[in-house]
N, CA, C and O of each residue as an XYZ file, in Angstrom:
868
protein
N     -35.327     44.953   -152.021
C     -35.480     46.396   -152.128
C     -34.557     47.093   -151.148
O     -33.861     48.043   -151.506
N     -34.552     46.614   -149.896
C     -33.684     47.187   -148.878
C     -32.235     47.069   -149.285
O     -31.436     47.977   -149.057
N     -31.898     45.935   -149.895
C     -30.523     45.682   -150.307
C     -30.095     46.701   -151.367
O     -28.973     47.207   -151.340
N     -31.018     46.996   -152.312
C     -30.710     47.942   -153.370
C     -30.463     49.339   -152.825
O     -29.540     50.031   -153.255
N     -31.322     49.759   -151.846
C     -31.152     51.072   -151.225
C     -29.831     51.144   -150.482
O     -29.142     52.163   -150.527
N     -29.482     50.076   -149.806
C     -28.245     50.014   -149.048
C     -27.037     50.158   -149.975
O     -26.039     50.789   -149.628
N     -27.152     49.562   -151.155
C     -26.067     49.625   -152.132
C     -25.920     51.027   -152.731
O     -24.830     51.415   -153.152
N     -27.036     51.792   -152.769
C     -27.005     53.122   -153.364
C     -26.347     54.174   -152.471
O     -25.843     55.185   -152.959
N     -26.356     53.925   -151.153
C     -25.840     54.935   -150.215
C     -24.398     55.344   -150.507
O     -24.127     56.543   -150.570
N     -23.451     54.408   -150.691
C     -22.064     54.819   -150.984
C     -21.963     55.650   -152.267
O     -21.164     56.583   -152.352
N     -22.790     55.297   -153.268
C     -22.759     56.030   -154.533
C     -23.212     57.469   -154.346
O     -22.607     58.385   -154.902
N     -24.279     57.679   -153.562
C     -24.807     59.022   -153.306
C     -23.771     59.864   -152.560
O     -23.571     61.033   -152.890
N     -23.115     59.282   -151.564
C     -22.083     59.981   -150.789
C     -20.930     60.386   -151.688
O     -20.398     61.490   -151.569
N     -20.543     59.483   -152.596
C     -19.436     59.748   -153.524
C     -19.770     60.932   -154.443
O     -18.926     61.792   -154.691
N     -21.024     60.963   -154.947
C     -21.450     62.052   -155.840
C     -21.433     63.387   -155.109
O     -21.001     64.396   -155.667
N     -21.909     63.397   -153.842
C     -21.931     64.637   -153.037
C     -20.517     65.153   -152.825
O     -20.249     66.347   -152.960
N     -19.602     64.221   -152.487
C     -18.206     64.606   -152.277
C     -17.571     65.134   -153.554
O     -16.783     66.079   -153.528
N     -17.926     64.510   -154.668
C     -17.392     64.927   -155.970
C     -17.849     66.350   -156.325
O     -17.060     67.170   -156.795
N     -19.145     66.625   -156.087
C     -19.694     67.957   -156.357
C     -19.057     69.009   -155.460
O     -18.765     70.119   -155.904
N     -18.842     68.652   -154.183
C     -18.238     69.583   -153.230
C     -16.803     69.924   -153.630
O     -16.397     71.086   -153.605
N     -16.030     68.873   -154.006
C     -14.642     69.095   -154.392
C     -14.554     69.920   -155.673
O     -13.632     70.716   -155.847
N     -15.534     69.718   -156.577
C     -15.561     70.488   -157.822
C     -15.824     71.972   -157.544
O     -15.196     72.849   -158.139
N     -16.769     72.236   -156.624
C     -17.101     73.628   -156.296
C     -15.932     74.307   -155.599
O     -15.687     75.490   -155.834
N     -15.197     73.584   -154.739
C     -14.020     74.142   -154.066
C     -12.940     74.458   -155.088
O     -12.297     75.505   -155.026
N     -12.748     73.535   -156.033
C     -11.732     73.742   -157.073
C     -12.062     74.964   -157.921
O     -11.181     75.743   -158.282
N     -13.353     75.117   -158.234
C     -13.760     76.265   -159.044
C     -13.499     77.568   -158.289
O     -13.064     78.560   -158.875
N     -13.773     77.553   -156.972
C     -13.554     78.753   -156.160
C     -12.082     79.103   -156.098
O     -11.717     80.277   -156.149
N     -11.219     78.076   -155.988
C      -9.779     78.304   -155.910
C      -9.216     78.777   -157.246
O      -8.249     79.538   -157.283
N      -9.836     78.318   -158.361
C      -9.358     78.698   -159.685
C      -9.776     80.106   -160.083
O      -9.237     80.667   -161.036
N     -10.746     80.688   -159.351
C     -11.251     82.013   -159.690
C     -10.142     83.053   -159.550
O      -9.499     83.107   -158.502
N      -9.894     83.880   -160.566
C      -8.833     84.882   -160.471
C      -9.154     85.921   -159.416
O     -10.328     86.189   -159.158
N      -8.139     86.514   -158.796
C      -8.377     87.522   -157.766
C      -9.083     88.740   -158.357
O      -8.916     89.073   -159.530
N      -9.873     89.391   -157.512
C     -10.590     90.581   -157.968
C      -9.596     91.670   -158.346
O      -8.611     91.895   -157.641
N      -9.860     92.350   -159.470
C      -8.994     93.427   -159.926
C      -9.375     94.705   -159.193
O     -10.544     95.090   -159.162
N      -8.389     95.351   -158.612
C      -8.635     96.577   -157.873
C      -9.058     97.675   -158.838
O      -8.443     97.857   -159.888
N     -10.099     98.398   -158.483
C     -10.581     99.482   -159.333
C      -9.476    100.516   -159.500
O      -8.941    101.010   -158.507
N      -9.123    100.854   -160.743
C      -8.008    101.787   -160.956
C      -8.341    103.214   -160.545
O      -9.491    103.649   -160.609
N      -7.302    103.930   -160.122
C      -7.434    105.337   -159.788
C      -6.365    106.124   -160.521
O      -5.524    105.542   -161.206
N      -6.389    107.437   -160.385
C      -5.419    108.298   -161.057
C      -4.279    108.659   -160.108
O      -4.501    109.020   -158.953
N      -3.046    108.551   -160.627
C      -1.852    108.832   -159.824
C      -0.834    109.620   -160.648
O      -0.818    109.548   -161.876
N       0.015    110.373   -159.944
C       1.152    111.054   -160.559
C       2.417    110.383   -160.035
O       2.630    110.311   -158.825
N       3.249    109.897   -160.937
C       4.501    109.241   -160.557
C       5.642    110.231   -160.806
O       5.851    110.675   -161.935
N       6.377    110.571   -159.747
C       7.492    111.515   -159.847
C       8.812    110.759   -159.896
O       9.061    109.891   -159.060
N       9.659    111.081   -160.868
C      10.943    110.415   -161.028
C      12.052    111.155   -160.274
O      11.927    112.339   -159.960
N      13.140    110.427   -159.991
C      14.275    111.010   -159.262
C      15.010    112.074   -160.069
O      15.470    113.075   -159.521
N      15.114    111.847   -161.365
C      15.857    112.794   -162.203
C      15.148    114.151   -162.231
O      13.920    114.210   -162.298
N      15.926    115.248   -162.180
C      15.312    116.588   -162.171
C      14.646    116.907   -163.497
O      15.039    116.369   -164.532
N      13.633    117.784   -163.482
C      12.953    118.161   -164.732
C      13.799    119.116   -165.565
O      14.803    119.655   -165.100
N      13.371    119.309   -166.800
C      14.025    120.257   -167.695
C      13.418    121.637   -167.433
O      12.215    121.831   -167.603
N      14.244    122.582   -167.024
C      13.725    123.903   -166.662
C      13.972    124.955   -167.740
O      13.489    126.082   -167.628
N      14.706    124.603   -168.760
C      15.006    125.560   -169.823
C      14.755    124.915   -171.176
O      15.009    123.725   -171.360
N      14.262    125.691   -172.110
C      13.986    125.185   -173.463
C      15.265    124.766   -174.178
O      15.232    123.981   -175.125
N      16.393    125.300   -173.710
C      17.669    124.978   -174.353
C      18.227    123.640   -173.870
O      19.146    123.094   -174.481
N      17.672    123.107   -172.769
C      18.158    121.831   -172.237
C      17.617    120.659   -173.048
O      16.501    120.701   -173.567
N      18.430    119.619   -173.144
C      17.997    118.390   -173.823
C      17.186    117.537   -172.857
O      17.599    117.319   -171.718
N      16.051    117.062   -173.303
C      15.191    116.248   -172.441
C      15.775    114.851   -172.270
O      16.055    114.157   -173.248
N      15.958    114.444   -171.001
C      16.448    113.104   -170.686
C      15.243    112.181   -170.498
O      14.481    112.327   -169.542
N      15.080    111.226   -171.422
C      13.918    110.338   -171.388
C      14.236    108.964   -170.786
O      13.453    108.024   -170.925
N      15.401    108.855   -170.110
C      15.819    107.564   -169.556
C      14.782    106.982   -168.609
O      14.365    105.834   -168.761
N      14.366    107.783   -167.627
C      13.389    107.313   -166.636
C      12.059    106.953   -167.299
O      11.420    105.966   -166.934
N      11.654    107.761   -168.271
C      10.379    107.517   -168.954
C      10.411    106.201   -169.739
O       9.444    105.440   -169.728
N      11.518    105.946   -170.412
C      11.636    104.706   -171.184
C      11.662    103.483   -170.266
O      11.048    102.460   -170.568
N      12.376    103.597   -169.143
C      12.410    102.505   -168.164
C      11.018    102.248   -167.604
O      10.591    101.104   -167.453
N      10.319    103.343   -167.298
C       8.992    103.209   -166.706
C       8.009    102.553   -167.675
O       7.210    101.709   -167.271
N       8.065    102.936   -168.940
C       7.167    102.336   -169.930
C       7.359    100.827   -169.989
O       6.394    100.068   -170.090
N       8.612    100.405   -169.924
C       8.928     98.977   -169.963
C       8.409     98.274   -168.707
O       7.746     97.240   -168.792
N       8.720     98.850   -167.541
C       8.291     98.246   -166.267
C       6.777     98.283   -166.101
O       6.180     97.340   -165.580
N       6.161     99.368   -166.542
C       4.713     99.521   -166.420
C       3.986     98.467   -167.257
O       2.983     97.900   -166.823
N       4.503     98.214   -168.458
C       3.911     97.188   -169.325
C       4.006     95.817   -168.672
O       3.061     95.030   -168.715
N       5.170     95.536   -168.061
C       5.373     94.245   -167.382
C       4.412     94.096   -166.202
O       3.831     93.029   -166.002
N       4.245     95.161   -165.427
C       3.339     95.122   -164.279
C       1.890     94.974   -164.729
O       1.104     94.255   -164.113
N       1.559     95.650   -165.789
C       0.203     95.582   -166.335
C      -0.140     94.150   -166.737
O      -1.238     93.665   -166.462
N       0.807     93.478   -167.390
C       0.606     92.084   -167.803
C       0.558     91.151   -166.604
O      -0.203     90.184   -166.583
N       1.379     91.456   -165.611
C       1.463     90.604   -164.416
C       0.172     90.636   -163.609
O      -0.283     89.606   -163.113
N      -0.415     91.821   -163.480
C      -1.621     91.963   -162.678
C      -2.903     91.861   -163.498
O      -4.002     91.969   -162.953
N      -2.767     91.655   -164.797
C      -3.932     91.574   -165.677
C      -4.845     92.786   -165.500
O      -6.069     92.658   -165.464
N      -4.233     93.954   -165.390
C      -5.000     95.173   -165.130
C      -5.872     95.578   -166.300
O      -5.454     95.511   -167.456
N      -7.099     96.003   -165.985
C      -7.978     96.548   -167.015
C      -8.046     98.062   -166.825
O      -8.028     98.555   -165.697
N      -8.123     98.782   -167.917
C      -8.179    100.246   -167.870
C      -6.979    100.813   -167.116
O      -7.116    101.720   -166.295
N      -5.805    100.264   -167.409
C      -4.561    100.711   -166.791
C      -3.715    101.339   -167.894
O      -3.437    100.694   -168.905
N      -3.308    102.584   -167.707
C      -2.622    103.268   -168.803
C      -1.768    104.426   -168.312
O      -1.958    104.949   -167.213
N      -0.814    104.812   -169.165
C      -0.048    106.040   -168.949
C      -0.832    107.147   -169.647
O      -0.997    107.121   -170.866
N      -1.312    108.112   -168.880
C      -2.190    109.151   -169.421
C      -1.404    110.329   -169.996
O      -1.717    110.818   -171.082
N      -0.389    110.781   -169.272
C       0.406    111.924   -169.705
C       1.851    111.727   -169.280
O       2.142    111.021   -168.315
N       2.763    112.371   -170.029
C       4.178    112.399   -169.659
C       4.606    113.850   -169.450
O       4.228    114.734   -170.219
N       5.399    114.088   -168.402
C       5.849    115.444   -168.078
C       7.373    115.489   -168.043
O       8.013    114.608   -167.469
N       7.948    116.514   -168.657
C       9.400    116.661   -168.702
C       9.860    118.004   -168.134
O      10.902    118.076   -167.483
N       9.093    119.061   -168.377
C       9.498    120.401   -167.955
C       8.838    120.757   -166.625
O       7.657    120.479   -166.414
N       9.601    121.367   -165.745
C       9.161    121.764   -164.401
C       8.916    120.540   -163.514
O       9.324    120.524   -162.353
N       8.245    119.509   -164.061
C       7.999    118.271   -163.318
C       8.422    117.092   -164.184
O       8.073    117.032   -165.364
N       9.169    116.155   -163.609
C       9.636    114.985   -164.350
C       8.879    113.753   -163.863
O       9.137    113.246   -162.771
N       7.952    113.282   -164.674
C       7.181    112.116   -164.266
C       6.065    111.826   -165.238
O       6.061    112.319   -166.366
N       5.106    111.013   -164.790
C       3.982    110.617   -165.631
C       2.695    110.615   -164.815
O       2.707    110.476   -163.592
N       1.599    110.770   -165.524
C       0.272    110.608   -164.934
C      -0.258    109.273   -165.418
O      -0.249    108.995   -166.618
N      -0.719    108.443   -164.491
C      -1.184    107.106   -164.868
C      -2.540    106.795   -164.252
O      -2.980    107.435   -163.297
N      -3.185    105.790   -164.832
C      -4.389    105.206   -164.244
C      -4.039    103.760   -163.920
O      -3.665    102.991   -164.805
N      -4.164    103.390   -162.633
C      -3.772    102.037   -162.223
C      -4.403    101.691   -160.885
O      -4.863    102.568   -160.154
N      -4.416    100.397   -160.576
C      -4.922     99.930   -159.291
C      -3.849     99.992   -158.225
O      -2.662    100.098   -158.535
N      -4.265     99.927   -156.956
C      -3.318    100.017   -155.839
C      -2.310     98.875   -155.842
O      -1.187     99.042   -155.368
N      -2.698     97.720   -156.368
C      -1.770     96.589   -156.413
C      -0.542     96.937   -157.259
O       0.587     96.620   -156.883
N      -0.770     97.586   -158.395
C       0.342     97.994   -159.252
C       1.105     99.158   -158.630
O       2.331     99.212   -158.719
N       0.398    100.079   -158.008
C       1.024    101.258   -157.391
C       2.047    100.849   -156.346
O       3.124    101.440   -156.273
N       1.731     99.858   -155.545
C       2.673     99.394   -154.514
C       3.972     98.903   -155.129
O       5.038     99.076   -154.536
N       3.905     98.291   -156.307
C       5.108     97.832   -157.014
C       5.845     99.001   -157.648
O       7.076     99.019   -157.673
N       5.108     99.972   -158.158
C       5.720    101.150   -158.783
C       6.537    101.936   -157.763
O       7.610    102.447   -158.084
N       6.032    102.034   -156.537
C       6.735    102.777   -155.475
C       8.123    102.195   -155.193
O       9.012    102.897   -154.712
N       8.298    100.918   -155.493
C       9.572    100.241   -155.206
C      10.588    100.374   -156.336
O      11.742     99.982   -156.170
N      10.182    100.922   -157.485
C      11.112    101.086   -158.605
C      12.201    102.080   -158.215
O      11.889    103.137   -157.667
N      13.476    101.772   -158.484
C      14.594    102.580   -157.978
C      14.635    104.022   -158.491
O      15.189    104.895   -157.822
N      14.057    104.283   -159.665
C      14.110    105.630   -160.244
C      12.862    106.456   -159.914
O      12.721    107.588   -160.377
N      11.961    105.883   -159.114
C      10.739    106.588   -158.718
C      10.966    107.283   -157.381
O      11.319    106.647   -156.388
N      10.759    108.588   -157.372
C      10.937    109.384   -156.154
C       9.711    109.284   -155.246
O       9.838    109.044   -154.045
N       8.524    109.468   -155.828
C       7.296    109.446   -155.039
C       6.095    109.248   -155.948
O       6.127    109.600   -157.127
N       5.026    108.674   -155.379
C       3.765    108.515   -156.102
C       2.706    109.360   -155.390
O       2.479    109.209   -154.190
N       2.068    110.244   -156.142
C       1.071    111.150   -155.575
C      -0.314    110.759   -156.073
O      -0.477    110.402   -157.240
N      -1.301    110.825   -155.204
C      -2.693    110.615   -155.612
C      -3.128    111.807   -156.445
O      -2.958    112.952   -156.025
N      -3.687    111.554   -157.620
C      -4.090    112.614   -158.536
C      -5.579    112.880   -158.360
O      -6.414    112.200   -158.956
N      -5.905    113.872   -157.537
C      -7.308    114.180   -157.269
C      -7.669    115.580   -157.717
O      -6.811    116.350   -158.148
N      -8.948    115.900   -157.611
C      -9.422    117.239   -157.973
C      -9.078    118.227   -156.859
O      -9.176    117.907   -155.675
N      -8.681    119.411   -157.256
C      -8.361    120.480   -156.312
C      -9.213    121.691   -156.646
O      -9.316    122.080   -157.809
N      -9.817    122.281   -155.643
C     -10.648    123.461   -155.850
C     -10.096    124.623   -155.038
O      -9.675    124.455   -153.893
N     -10.106    125.799   -155.644
C      -9.671    127.012   -154.952
C     -10.908    127.805   -154.548
O     -11.729    128.150   -155.398
N     -11.047    128.095   -153.266
C     -12.203    128.828   -152.763
C     -11.828    130.283   -152.511
O     -10.760    130.570   -151.970
N     -12.708    131.198   -152.904
C     -12.435    132.624   -152.777
C     -12.176    133.026   -151.332
O     -11.386    133.931   -151.067
N     -12.841    132.354   -150.400
C     -12.672    132.675   -148.981
C     -11.254    132.404   -148.496
O     -10.833    132.937   -147.470
N     -10.520    131.577   -149.231
C      -9.149    131.234   -148.844
C      -8.105    131.871   -149.752
O      -7.017    132.220   -149.294
N      -8.426    132.025   -151.041
C      -7.402    132.456   -151.997
C      -7.030    133.921   -151.875
O      -5.884    134.282   -152.146
N      -7.973    134.788   -151.470
C      -7.668    136.218   -151.334
C      -6.573    136.425   -150.297
O      -5.628    137.181   -150.527
N      -6.700    135.758   -149.165
C      -5.667    135.878   -148.129
C      -4.406    135.121   -148.523
O      -3.304    135.481   -148.110
N      -4.572    134.068   -149.324
C      -3.418    133.276   -149.753
C      -2.465    134.105   -150.606
O      -1.248    133.963   -150.495
N      -3.017    134.975   -151.460
C      -2.160    135.842   -152.275
C      -1.875    137.170   -151.567
O      -1.252    138.073   -152.127
N      -2.356    137.263   -150.300
C      -2.101    138.432   -149.445
C      -2.729    139.727   -149.986
O      -2.232    140.822   -149.721
N      -3.816    139.590   -150.741
C      -4.517    140.770   -151.245
C      -5.109    141.573   -150.095
O      -5.169    142.801   -150.158
N      -5.548    140.880   -149.040
C      -6.148    141.575   -147.899
C      -5.149    142.480   -147.173
O      -5.548    143.427   -146.497
N      -3.868    142.193   -147.311
C      -2.840    143.047   -146.698
C      -2.777    144.403   -147.392
O      -2.409    145.405   -146.779
N      -3.137    144.431   -148.669
C      -3.103    145.685   -149.428
C      -4.283    146.597   -149.090
O      -4.264    147.782   -149.421
N      -5.309    146.050   -148.435
C      -6.457    146.868   -148.048
C      -6.105    147.797   -146.873
O      -6.753    148.818   -146.645
N      -5.054    147.403   -146.141
C      -4.683    148.126   -144.931
C      -3.643    149.204   -145.233
O      -3.038    149.220   -146.305
N      -3.449    150.099   -144.275
C      -2.401    151.127   -144.391
C      -1.038    150.433   -144.446
O      -0.859    149.401   -143.798
N      -0.083    150.962   -145.192
C      -0.131    152.274   -145.862
C      -0.702    152.234   -147.275
O      -0.777    153.271   -147.934
N      -1.107    151.051   -147.757
C      -1.530    150.948   -149.157
C      -2.968    151.399   -149.377
O      -3.253    152.183   -150.283
N      -3.879    150.892   -148.533
C      -5.314    151.222   -148.660
C      -5.826    150.995   -150.089
O      -6.631    151.767   -150.611
N      -5.337    149.920   -150.699
C      -5.704    149.607   -152.090
C      -6.862    148.622   -152.107
O      -6.664    147.407   -152.128
N      -8.076    149.166   -152.099
C      -9.275    148.327   -152.070
C     -10.015    148.325   -153.410
O     -11.033    147.651   -153.563
N      -9.495    149.084   -154.375
C     -10.162    149.186   -155.672
C     -11.094    150.373   -155.771
O     -11.772    150.545   -156.784
N     -11.139    151.199   -154.728
C     -12.022    152.365   -154.742
C     -11.618    153.320   -155.863
O     -10.439    153.633   -156.025
N     -12.606    153.782   -156.635
C     -12.341    154.681   -157.752
C     -11.940    153.971   -159.033
O     -11.678    154.615   -160.048
N     -11.890    152.634   -158.988
C     -11.490    151.842   -160.161
C     -12.702    151.101   -160.728
O     -13.510    150.558   -159.975
N     -12.822    151.082   -162.047
C     -13.859    150.288   -162.718
C     -13.173    149.193   -163.537
O     -12.279    149.465   -164.338
N     -13.604    147.969   -163.322
C     -13.025    146.818   -164.035
C     -14.048    146.285   -165.027
O     -15.173    145.951   -164.654
N     -13.650    146.207   -166.294
C     -14.524    145.651   -167.332
C     -14.295    144.151   -167.454
O     -13.168    143.699   -167.655
N     -15.357    143.397   -167.332
C     -15.284    141.932   -167.405
C     -15.869    141.482   -168.743
O     -17.067    141.627   -168.983
N     -15.022    140.938   -169.607
C     -15.495    140.399   -170.891
C     -15.672    138.891   -170.700
O     -14.702    138.134   -170.751
N     -16.908    138.466   -170.482
C     -17.153    137.065   -170.138
C     -18.608    136.728   -170.473
O     -19.180    137.294   -171.405
N     -19.202    135.809   -169.715
C     -20.570    135.357   -170.007
C     -21.633    136.258   -169.393
O     -22.827    135.968   -169.481
N     -21.198    137.352   -168.770
C     -22.133    138.269   -168.130
C     -21.903    138.290   -166.629
O     -20.983    137.637   -166.136
N     -22.727    139.034   -165.891
C     -22.637    139.093   -164.425
C     -24.054    139.028   -163.857
O     -24.936    139.782   -164.268
N     -24.253    138.129   -162.922
C     -25.538    138.090   -162.223
C     -25.496    139.156   -161.130
O     -25.128    138.879   -159.989
N     -25.874    140.362   -161.494
C     -25.791    141.506   -160.587
C     -26.803    141.431   -159.443
O     -26.769    142.252   -158.526
N     -27.702    140.446   -159.500
C     -28.670    140.266   -158.409
C     -28.029    139.654   -157.175
O     -28.601    139.697   -156.085
N     -26.841    139.084   -157.344
C     -26.157    138.435   -156.218
C     -25.816    139.489   -155.159
O     -25.252    140.531   -155.490
N     -26.154    139.228   -153.885
C     -25.911    140.221   -152.832
C     -24.445    140.614   -152.673
O     -24.148    141.742   -152.279
N     -23.518    139.688   -152.977
C     -22.090    140.013   -152.868
C     -21.607    140.869   -154.030
O     -20.484    141.374   -154.017
N     -22.481    141.030   -155.053
C     -22.145    141.878   -156.199
C     -23.079    143.087   -156.263
O     -23.288    143.669   -157.327
N     -23.620    143.443   -155.139
C     -24.416    144.663   -155.042
C     -25.909    144.472   -155.065
O     -26.643    145.299   -154.523
N     -26.384    143.396   -155.683
C     -27.819    143.120   -155.711
C     -28.623    143.982   -156.663
O     -29.852    143.922   -156.668
N     -27.936    144.791   -157.475
C     -28.665    145.658   -158.404
C     -27.817    145.991   -159.607
O     -26.679    145.539   -159.734
N     -28.399    146.804   -160.505
C     -27.714    147.132   -161.756
C     -27.936    148.597   -162.097
O     -29.065    149.087   -162.067
N     -26.846    149.295   -162.424
C     -26.958    150.696   -162.799
C     -25.863    151.528   -162.151
O     -25.068    151.008   -161.368
N     -25.816    152.822   -162.472
C     -24.734    153.707   -162.025
C     -24.514    153.758   -160.516
O     -23.393    153.989   -160.063
N     -25.575    153.544   -159.730
C     -25.450    153.639   -158.272
C     -25.055    152.296   -157.638
O     -24.907    152.213   -156.419
N     -24.889    151.270   -158.433
C     -24.595    149.928   -157.929
C     -23.155    149.524   -158.224
O     -22.408    150.264   -158.864
N     -22.783    148.352   -157.753
C     -21.433    147.838   -158.047
C     -21.290    147.550   -159.539
O     -20.294    147.931   -160.155
N     -22.287    146.876   -160.122
C     -22.279    146.637   -161.570
C     -22.958    147.846   -162.217
O     -24.185    147.945   -162.237
N     -22.152    148.752   -162.740
C     -22.679    150.041   -163.189
C     -23.252    150.025   -164.608
O     -23.997    150.931   -164.982
N     -22.917    149.019   -165.388
C     -23.423    148.954   -166.751
C     -22.876    147.743   -167.471
O     -22.169    146.929   -166.877
N     -23.201    147.617   -168.759
C     -22.702    146.486   -169.532
C     -23.462    146.320   -170.820
O     -24.419    147.047   -171.088
N     -23.041    145.371   -171.610
C     -23.713    145.098   -172.876
C     -23.641    143.599   -173.174
O     -22.615    142.955   -172.952
N     -24.742    143.063   -173.675
C     -24.820    141.645   -174.030
C     -24.640    141.521   -175.539
O     -25.550    141.845   -176.303
N     -23.467    141.051   -175.971
C     -23.160    140.955   -177.401
C     -23.760    139.705   -178.043
O     -23.682    139.535   -179.260
N     -24.355    138.837   -177.240
C     -25.027    137.653   -177.786
C     -26.490    137.976   -178.070
O     -27.008    137.694   -179.150
N     -27.146    138.577   -177.070
C     -28.566    138.919   -177.228
C     -28.777    140.356   -177.716
O     -29.905    140.806   -177.918
N     -27.635    141.072   -177.900
C     -27.674    142.437   -178.426
C     -28.597    143.365   -177.620
O     -29.507    143.993   -178.160
N     -28.327    143.426   -176.311
C     -29.062    144.372   -175.472
C     -28.137    144.868   -174.355
O     -27.008    144.399   -174.220
N     -28.622    145.807   -173.572
C     -27.808    146.414   -172.526
C     -28.024    145.769   -171.155
O     -27.745    146.377   -170.122
N     -28.519    144.546   -171.161
C     -28.699    143.797   -169.911
C     -27.660    142.669   -169.878
O     -27.849    141.641   -170.528
N     -26.568    142.851   -169.129
C     -25.483    141.859   -169.146
C     -25.707    140.689   -168.187
O     -24.746    140.160   -167.629
N     -26.958    140.280   -167.991
C     -27.238    139.154   -167.094
C     -26.492    137.899   -167.561
O     -26.458    137.589   -168.752
N     -25.911    137.204   -166.624
C     -25.083    136.036   -166.921
C     -25.933    134.881   -167.444
O     -26.915    134.492   -166.811
N     -25.557    134.339   -168.591
C     -26.263    133.185   -169.180
C     -25.596    131.859   -168.842
O     -26.069    130.801   -169.257
N     -24.499    131.911   -168.093
C     -23.721    130.687   -167.890
C     -23.256    130.512   -166.442
O     -23.459    129.450   -165.853
N     -22.636    131.541   -165.868
C     -22.141    131.450   -164.495
C     -20.681    131.803   -164.344
O     -20.243    132.238   -163.279
N     -19.923    131.615   -165.421
C     -18.479    131.857   -165.338
C     -18.158    133.333   -165.117
O     -17.272    133.668   -164.330
N     -18.877    134.211   -165.809
C     -18.630    135.636   -165.663
C     -18.890    136.123   -164.245
O     -18.160    136.968   -163.728
N     -19.933    135.589   -163.620
C     -20.252    135.942   -162.225
C     -19.144    135.480   -161.297
O     -18.768    136.182   -160.359
N     -18.631    134.301   -161.568
C     -17.516    133.745   -160.789
C     -16.292    134.664   -160.877
O     -15.662    134.973   -159.865
N     -15.965    135.095   -162.098
C     -14.824    135.982   -162.320
C     -15.053    137.334   -161.640
O     -14.154    137.874   -160.997
N     -16.275    137.876   -161.792
C     -16.609    139.163   -161.172
C     -16.462    139.093   -159.655
O     -16.031    140.058   -159.023
N     -16.819    137.956   -159.079
C     -16.689    137.774   -157.634
C     -15.239    137.771   -157.188
O     -14.901    138.347   -156.154
N     -14.385    137.128   -157.963
C     -12.955    137.118   -157.650
C     -12.410    138.547   -157.656
O     -11.586    138.912   -156.817
N     -12.878    139.343   -158.606
C     -12.376    140.708   -158.759
C     -12.886    141.623   -157.651
O     -12.101    142.298   -156.986
N     -14.219    141.643   -157.453
C     -14.763    142.731   -156.634
C     -15.924    142.353   -155.724
O     -16.684    143.239   -155.332
N     -16.097    141.104   -155.375
C     -17.177    140.749   -154.439
C     -16.998    141.522   -153.138
O     -15.882    141.692   -152.648
N     -18.117    141.987   -152.590
C     -18.050    142.737   -151.333
C     -19.298    142.427   -150.514
O     -20.299    143.140   -150.580
N     -19.215    141.356   -149.749
C     -20.345    140.924   -148.939
C     -19.895    139.793   -148.048
O     -18.911    139.921   -147.320
N     -20.612    138.682   -148.101
C     -20.210    137.500   -147.341
C     -18.827    137.049   -147.797
O     -17.988    136.651   -146.989
N     -18.608    137.118   -149.102
C     -17.293    136.863   -149.682
C     -16.713    138.185   -150.180
O     -17.444    139.062   -150.641
N     -15.403    138.315   -150.081
C     -14.741    139.524   -150.569
C     -13.744    139.159   -151.650
O     -12.961    138.221   -151.504
N     -13.786    139.921   -152.749
C     -12.856    139.714   -153.835
C     -11.544    140.430   -153.588
O     -11.319    140.978   -152.509
N     -10.682    140.423   -154.589
C      -9.365    141.039   -154.463
C      -9.475    142.558   -154.280
O      -8.716    143.158   -153.518
N     -10.431    143.170   -154.991
C     -10.626    144.635   -154.897
C     -12.091    144.901   -154.558
O     -12.859    145.250   -155.453
N     -12.505    144.749   -153.303
C     -13.927    144.789   -152.938
C     -14.626    146.117   -153.189
O     -15.853    146.143   -153.285
N     -13.890    147.222   -153.300
C     -14.534    148.517   -153.528
C     -14.575    148.918   -154.993
O     -15.040    150.008   -155.326
N     -14.093    148.047   -155.870
C     -14.091    148.367   -157.305
C     -15.488    148.259   -157.885
O     -16.315    147.507   -157.371
N     -15.763    149.007   -158.957
C     -17.007    148.904   -159.710
C     -16.793    147.948   -160.874
O     -15.662    147.732   -161.308
N     -17.863    147.387   -161.370
C     -17.792    146.411   -162.472
C     -18.589    146.883   -163.671
O     -19.631    147.523   -163.531
N     -18.088    146.563   -164.839
C     -18.741    146.936   -166.090
C     -18.832    145.723   -166.979
O     -19.352    145.811   -168.092
């Protein structure tokens, strides 16, 4: 019995080593993780077409399509694509790709720059001064919208908002209106977009619009 157990030991060790080597091989054979794709804008060296009379040069675009396909196959990218092509004002493409491919794209000789394509928001607290509307409020212009009524054709106005007067009627900022959906004279906003637009035009409170003294209809 002892002899049989003694004979089994080398076999057990061999099986353990075999299983270990198999698991290592499987780990080494596993393909690298694919980088989650993001949105990018690729700008080409060639200038954009600025006039409708100019002929569009598609050389860079054709080269990029060829190179992009090769890179896509090389990296086995999933959900990697050319989303849009731009020729006028801007010469380039919008793509969805992983950082591994982006690093190779940056090295292409006809590529000027690669920009991250993210969401951009314009805030009223910054945009009024950005277009220098606040400069017109001062002398010698004194153009604040006083004496002007602006009609907003949109989803309505939430006149309860403190920056829009907080009330409704002739003595308020929102002096009147009509609801063409519900067929009544209460222009309360059913969506939000109209209030947003009204704020850009004439908000006068914590936030100030372009013409803070204007009335709204």
